[in-house]
C-alpha positions in Angstrom: -5.8 -43.6 -50.9 -7.3 -40.3 -51.8 -10.5 -40.9 -49.9 -8.8 -41.4 -46.4 -6.8 -38.2 -47.1 -10.0 -36.2 -47.7 -11.6 -37.9 -44.7 -8.7 -36.9 -42.5 -8.9 -33.3 -43.8 -12.6 -33.3 -43.2 -12.3 -34.6 -39.7 -9.6 -32.0 -38.9 -11.7 -29.2 -40.4 -14.8 -30.3 -38.6 -12.9 -30.6 -35.3 -11.5 -27.1 -35.7 -14.9 -25.7 -36.6 -16.4 -27.5 -33.6 -13.7 -26.1 -31.3 -14.2 -22.6 -32.7 -18.0 -22.9 -32.3 -17.6 -23.9 -28.6 -14.9 -21.2 -28.0 -16.8 -18.4 -29.7 -19.5 -18.0 -26.9 -16.8 -18.0 -24.3 -14.8 -15.4 -26.2 -17.9 -13.3 -26.7 -18.8 -13.5 -23.1 -15.3 -12.4 -22.1 -15.5 -9.5 -24.5 -18.9 -8.4 -23.2 -17.8 -8.6 -19.6 -16.7 -5.2 -18.2 -13.4 -5.1 -16.6 -13.5 -3.9 -13.0 -11.6 -0.8 -12.2 -8.8 -1.0 -9.6 -9.8 -1.1 -5.9 -9.3 2.7 -5.9 -12.5 3.0 -7.9 -14.6 1.1 -5.4 -17.6 2.5 -3.6 -15.6 3.8 -0.7 -13.2 5.7 -2.9 -16.0 7.1 -5.1 -17.7 8.3 -1.9 -14.5 10.0 -0.7 -14.0 11.5 -4.1 -17.5 12.9 -4.1 -17.1 14.4 -0.6 -13.7 15.9 -1.7 -15.4 17.4 -4.8 -18.2 18.9 -2.7 -15.6 20.4 -0.3 -13.6 21.9 -3.2 -16.7 23.2 -5.1 -18.0 24.8 -1.9 -14.9 26.9 -1.6 -15.0 28.2 -5.2 -16.4 31.7 -5.8 -19.6 30.4 -7.3 -19.4 27.0 -5.6 -22.6 27.4 -3.6 -24.4 28.4 -6.7 -23.1 25.3 -8.5 -24.4 23.1 -5.6 -27.7 25.0 -5.5 -29.7 22.3 -7.5 -28.4 19.6 -5.2 -29.4 21.7 -2.1 -32.9 21.8 -3.6 -32.8 18.1 -4.0 -32.0 17.7 -0.3 -35.0 20.0 0.4 -37.1 17.7 -1.8 -35.9 14.7 0.1 -36.8 16.5 3.4 -40.4 17.3 2.3 -40.9 13.8 0.8 -39.8 12.4 4.1 -42.8 14.3 5.7 -45.2 13.2 2.9 -44.2 9.5 2.9 -44.3 9.4 6.7 -47.8 10.8 6.6 -48.8 8.0 4.3 -47.2 5.4 6.5 -49.2 6.6 9.6 -52.5 6.5 7.7 -52.8 10.2 6.9 -53.1 11.8 3.4 -50.2 13.4 1.6 -51.8 16.5 0.0 -49.0 18.4 -1.8 -45.4 19.5 -1.8 -44.2 23.1 -2.2 -40.6 24.1 -3.1 -39.3 27.7 -3.1 -36.3 29.4 -4.8 -34.7 30.2 -1.5 -34.2 26.5 -0.8 -37.1 26.1 1.6 -40.2 23.9 1.2 -43.2 22.5 2.8 -45.2 19.3 2.7 -49.0 19.5 3.4 -50.8 16.5 4.8 -54.2 15.8 6.3 -55.6 13.4 8.9 -55.5 12.7 12.6 -52.8 10.0 13.2 -52.6 10.9 16.9 -49.8 12.6 18.8 -47.2 9.8 18.1 -48.1 9.8 14.4 -47.9 13.5 14.1 -44.5 13.4 15.8 -43.3 10.7 13.3 -44.4 12.8 10.4 -42.4 15.8 11.7 -39.4 13.6 12.3 -39.7 12.0 8.9 -38.7 15.2 7.2 -35.6 15.6 9.4 -34.5 12.1 8.7 -35.5 12.1 5.0 -32.2 13.2 3.4 -30.1 10.9 5.6 -32.3 7.9 4.9 -32.3 8.7 1.2 -28.6 9.2 0.9 -27.7 6.1 2.9 -30.2 4.0 0.9 -28.5 5.1 -2.4 -25.1 4.1 -1.0 -26.3 0.7 0.2 -27.9 -0.2 -3.1 -25.3 1.2 -5.5 -23.2 -2.0 -5.4 -22.6 -2.3 -9.2 -22.7 -0.2 -12.4 -26.0 -1.9 -13.4 -27.6 -1.1 -10.1 -26.3 2.5 -10.1 -27.9 3.0 -13.5 -31.1 1.5 -12.4 -31.2 3.6 -9.2 -30.6 6.8 -11.2 -33.5 5.8 -13.5 -35.7 5.0 -10.5 -34.8 8.3 -8.9 -35.9 10.1 -12.1 -39.2 8.1 -12.1 -39.8 9.0 -8.4 -39.2 12.7 -9.1 -41.6 12.5 -12.1 -44.3 10.8 -9.9 -43.9 13.5 -7.3 -44.4 16.1 -10.1 -47.5 14.3 -11.3 -49.2 13.7 -7.9 -48.0 16.3 -5.4 -46.2 19.3 -6.9 -48.5 22.3 -6.9 -46.4 25.5 -7.2 -44.7 26.6 -10.3 -41.2 26.6 -9.0 -41.5 23.0 -7.8 -43.0 21.9 -11.1 -40.2 23.4 -13.1 -37.4 22.1 -10.8 -38.8 18.6 -10.6 -39.4 18.4 -14.3 -35.8 19.5 -15.1 -34.4 17.2 -12.4 -36.3 14.1 -13.7 -35.2 14.8 -17.3 -31.5 15.2 -16.4 -31.5 12.1 -14.2 -33.2 10.0 -16.9 -30.7 11.3 -19.5 -27.8 10.5 -17.3 -29.1 7.0 -16.6 -29.5 6.5 -20.3 -26.3 7.9 -21.9 -23.6 8.5 -19.3 -20.8 5.9 -18.9 -20.8 3.5 -16.0 -18.2 5.2 -14.0 -19.8 8.7 -14.4 -23.2 7.2 -13.4 -21.7 5.6 -10.3 -19.9 8.9 -9.4 -23.0 11.0 -9.9 -25.0 8.6 -7.7 -22.4 8.8 -4.9 -22.2 12.6 -5.3 -26.0 12.9 -4.8 -25.9 10.4 -1.9 -23.0 12.3 -0.2 -24.9 15.6 -0.5 -28.0 14.1 0.9 -26.0 12.6 3.8 -24.2 16.0 4.4 -27.6 17.7 4.6 -27.6 16.5 8.2 -24.8 19.0 8.9 -26.8 21.8 7.1 -30.0 21.0 9.1 -28.3 20.6 12.5 -29.0 24.2 13.5 -32.6 23.9 12.3 -33.1 20.8 14.5 -32.3 22.9 17.5 -34.5 25.8 16.6 -38.2 26.4 17.3 -39.1 28.1 14.1 -38.0 28.4 10.4 -38.5 30.8 7.6 -40.3 29.3 4.6 -40.4 31.6 1.6 -39.8 34.4 4.0 -42.6 33.5 6.4 -41.9 32.1 9.9 -43.3 28.7 10.7 -42.8 26.3 13.7 -39.8 24.0 13.1 -40.2 20.2 12.9 -38.6 19.9 16.4 -41.3 22.3 17.7 -44.0 20.2 16.0 -42.7 17.1 17.8 -42.6 19.0 21.0 -46.2 20.1 20.7 -47.3 16.5 20.0 -45.2 14.7 22.7 -44.3 17.5 25.3 -40.7 18.0 26.4 -38.8 21.0 24.9 -38.0 21.2 21.2 -34.3 21.1 21.7 -34.6 17.7 23.4 -36.3 16.3 20.3 -34.0 18.1 18.0 -31.0 16.5 19.8 -32.6 13.1 19.7 -33.4 13.2 16.0 -29.8 14.5 15.4 -28.4 11.5 17.2 -30.7 9.1 15.4 -29.7 10.7 12.1 -26.0 10.5 12.9 -26.3 6.8 14.0 -28.1 6.0 10.7 -25.5 7.8 8.8 -22.6 6.0 10.5 -24.2 2.6 10.2 -25.0 3.1 6.6 -21.5 4.3 5.7 -20.0 1.4 7.6 -22.2 -1.2 5.8 -21.9 0.5 2.4 -18.1 0.6 2.5 -17.5 -2.7 4.4 -17.7 -4.9 1.3 -16.2 -2.5 -1.1 -16.2 -3.7 -4.7 -14.8 -2.2 -7.8 -17.1 -0.2 -10.1 -16.9 -1.5 -13.7 -16.7 0.8 -16.7 -17.9 0.3 -20.2 
């Protein structure tokens, strides 16, 4: 009579152990899964929060100084737009130069023809908008936001290694790459997602900053007058510079509107750790 009792106990104990063994992975998976934030913390709301933060910071006594590094990042995106466009049309991207006054210049070599030269000039005007919209479209989850921030740090570091040639650009790009990499490594998910939306919003809003430049025939780079990108397009494709400036402005606005619509259409919550 004792043996059946022990057998029953062993069966019950074994069954409980089996149930626990099967339930443990499910429990661990649930514990490891990050809980999504409320809908208010979705991509759309993070973008609106970033834009509101930019507007508030801009009005503060030293707000423009606080946003100065991000303005330089927009200039970097502008010049990289020129350089990458030059590579796409078969020319050589020689170097990039950034200055403390927020101006910059991309140097390239080759003869891609009138249309290719015009595309290189337009690439800089569209660069910040394309970069900002791309970040918004790809930042659909905390993991992707963290990966994008790390990839942005790597891109800035590659620019430093291959194309940065003046001291200010080297210092700025090195500091930017290090800070972005540190953020991707150690910041919480929600902060990473907000930072990425903040950068994307500033890049998209650079369209407003560059609007006057698009309708000018010259620009001052480190205090020296140079033909504007619109003037460069005009010299390659005829028609006045203001026509091409207006056309590029419309294309940039259309890209911005389309990107914002797609990025916020399927709004999902951003998870936090």
